C-alpha positions in Angstrom: -33.8 58.0 65.7 -32.0 60.6 63.5 -31.9 60.1 59.8 -28.4 59.4 58.3 -27.4 61.6 55.5 -25.5 59.7 52.9 -22.5 61.4 51.3 -20.1 60.4 48.5 -17.3 58.2 49.7 -14.9 60.7 48.1 -15.1 64.5 48.1 -16.2 65.7 44.6 -13.4 67.6 42.9 -13.5 69.8 39.8 -11.8 69.0 36.5 -8.4 70.6 36.1 -6.9 69.0 33.0 -7.5 66.8 30.0 -5.3 64.7 27.7 -4.8 61.3 25.9 -7.6 61.9 23.4 -7.7 58.6 21.5 -10.0 57.5 18.7 -10.8 54.2 17.0 -12.6 53.9 13.6 -15.8 51.9 14.0 -15.7 49.4 11.2 -18.8 47.4 12.0 -21.9 47.9 14.2 -24.4 45.1 14.1 -26.7 43.3 16.5 -23.9 40.7 17.0 -21.2 43.1 18.1 -18.9 46.1 17.4 -15.6 46.0 15.5 -13.1 48.9 15.8 -9.9 49.7 14.0 -6.6 50.3 15.9 -6.2 53.2 18.3 -4.8 56.6 17.3 -3.9 59.3 19.9 -4.2 63.0 19.1 -1.8 65.0 21.2 -2.3 68.7 21.9 -5.8 68.7 23.6 -6.7 72.2 24.9 -10.3 71.7 25.9 -13.1 69.2 25.5 -16.6 70.8 26.0 -19.6 68.5 26.2 -22.5 69.4 23.9 -25.0 67.3 25.9 -28.1 68.8 27.1 -31.1 67.4 28.9 -34.5 68.4 30.0 -37.9 67.1 30.9 -41.3 67.0 29.2 -44.6 67.1 31.2 -47.6 65.3 29.9 -50.8 66.7 31.3 -54.0 64.7 32.1 -56.7 64.8 34.7 -56.3 68.6 34.9 -52.7 68.3 36.0 -49.2 66.9 35.4 -49.6 63.2 34.7 -46.3 61.9 33.5 -42.9 63.6 33.4 -40.4 62.3 30.9 -36.6 63.2 31.1 -34.4 63.0 28.1 -30.9 63.7 26.8 -30.1 65.3 23.5 -27.1 66.6 21.4 -24.8 64.0 22.9 -21.2 64.5 22.1 -18.4 67.1 22.6 -16.4 69.8 21.0 -12.7 69.4 21.0 -10.2 72.3 20.8 -6.8 71.1 19.9 -3.4 72.7 19.2 -3.8 71.4 15.7 -5.6 68.8 13.6 -2.8 67.3 11.4 -3.5 66.4 7.8 -3.3 62.7 8.6 -6.0 63.0 11.2 -8.0 65.4 9.1 -8.1 62.8 6.3 -9.1 60.0 8.7 -12.0 61.9 10.2 -13.3 63.0 6.7 -12.8 59.6 5.2 -10.5 60.9 2.5 -7.4 59.4 0.8 -4.2 61.4 1.0 -2.5 62.3 -2.3 1.3 62.3 -1.8 0.8 63.3 1.8 -1.7 66.0 1.0 -5.3 66.2 2.0 -7.4 67.0 -1.1 -10.9 68.1 -0.3 -13.4 68.1 -3.1 -16.5 68.9 -1.1 -17.4 65.2 -0.6 -16.5 62.9 2.3 -17.5 59.5 3.6 -19.7 59.1 6.7 -17.4 57.4 9.1 -18.0 56.6 12.7 -15.5 56.5 15.5 -15.2 55.5 19.2 -13.2 57.8 21.4 -11.6 57.9 24.8 -9.8 60.4 27.0 -9.0 61.2 30.6 -9.7 64.2 32.9 -7.3 65.2 35.6 -8.5 66.0 39.1 -6.7 68.3 41.7 -5.6 65.3 43.8 -3.7 63.8 40.8 -6.3 61.1 40.1 -8.1 60.8 36.8 -11.7 60.3 35.4 -11.9 58.2 32.2 -14.5 58.9 29.5 -15.4 56.9 26.5 -18.0 57.3 23.6 -18.7 54.3 21.5 -20.1 55.7 18.2 -20.0 59.2 16.7 -19.0 61.3 13.7 -16.7 64.3 13.3 -17.5 67.7 11.7 -15.1 70.6 11.4 -14.0 73.4 9.2 -10.6 73.5 7.4 -7.7 74.3 9.7 -6.1 77.0 7.5 -6.6 80.2 9.5 -3.7 82.1 11.0 -2.6 85.5 12.0 0.6 87.3 11.2 3.4 87.1 13.7 3.9 90.4 15.5 7.2 92.2 15.3 7.4 92.1 19.1 5.7 90.2 21.9 4.2 86.8 21.9 2.4 85.6 18.8 -1.3 84.6 18.9 -1.9 80.9 19.1 -4.6 79.7 16.7 -6.2 76.4 17.6 -8.3 73.9 15.7 -11.8 72.8 16.6 -14.0 69.8 15.8 -17.4 68.6 16.9 -18.0 64.9 17.7 -21.7 64.0 17.5 -22.5 60.8 19.4 -25.2 58.3 18.5 -26.4 55.1 20.1 -24.9 51.8 18.8 -27.0 49.2 17.1 -25.3 46.6 19.2 -26.6 46.0 22.7 -25.4 43.5 25.2 -27.4 41.8 28.0 -26.3 44.6 30.3 -27.1 47.4 27.8 -29.9 46.0 25.5 -30.7 49.4 24.2 -27.2 50.0 22.8 -24.2 52.0 24.0 -23.5 55.7 23.9 -20.9 56.7 26.5 -19.2 55.5 29.7 -17.1 57.1 32.5 -15.3 55.8 35.6 -13.0 57.3 38.2 -9.6 55.9 38.7 -10.3 54.8 42.3 -13.4 52.8 41.2 -11.5 51.2 38.3 -8.7 50.0 40.6 -11.1 48.8 43.2 -12.6 46.1 40.9 -11.5 42.6 41.8 -11.1 39.9 39.1 -11.0 36.8 41.3 -11.5 37.0 45.1 -9.3 39.8 46.4 -7.0 40.1 43.3 -7.3 43.5 41.6 -8.4 43.3 37.9 -5.8 46.1 37.3 -2.7 46.3 39.4 -2.2 50.0 39.0 -3.1 53.1 36.9 -0.7 52.1 34.1 -2.3 48.7 33.7 -5.8 50.1 33.6 -4.8 52.8 31.1 -3.1 50.3 28.8 -6.5 48.5 28.5 -8.6 51.6 28.4 -6.7 53.4 25.6 -6.1 50.3 23.5 -9.5 48.4 23.6 -13.0 49.9 23.4 -14.3 46.8 25.2 -12.7 47.6 28.5 -15.3 47.7 31.4 -18.2 46.8 29.1 -19.1 43.6 30.9 -19.9 42.6 34.5 -17.1 42.8 37.0 -15.0 45.2 34.9 -14.3 42.7 32.2 -14.4 43.2 28.4 -17.4 42.3 26.3 -16.1 39.7 23.9 -18.5 41.0 21.2 -16.5 44.3 21.1 -13.3 43.7 19.2 -10.3 45.5 17.6 -9.6 44.6 14.0 -6.1 45.6 12.7 -5.9 46.1 9.0 
């Protein structure tokens, strides 16, 4: 009898676009749960490049390889954006604005954020990504180049690095904490809440939950972990 070669149910497709970069300030991370502030969306995303890297380490014993351990490191991403407005700059640095201005004195608070975005596929569907805890680091967005007397001007973009860490909170499903999550649109819409009733009727319904609540899809059956909440100041 011939062996059956298993293939993905859907043909793998490359990424062709990215948008809806949304972040939430992480206000509390304890063994009891996570509390986030309200969602903010940063328009103008040009590129998101993962900084993740992985590898393996071989432990030798008995004159040969004995144990091979795999690992991930440098979790997070670099975001290139059309601009990082002063209001967002202040949020990420933990600074107070003075009459609308960002005043940087060389110090900043260590703030953590959760973040979510979506990646476009050639067939028009999306993949959704979410990181639960991380910090931003970036240089001042003050560089520019003179506008030429003719031809198109050069577009200067802004960049920031998001470094992810594991949450202290861990549920029964993820006792070691949370780092990131991703799901394809087809899989999200295939989840049933009760019998044959879809948990989300369509893309718009799923995205409303995904981009407003960090708890979406953190519990069994696509439900939300009740220990992950949004706190509006």
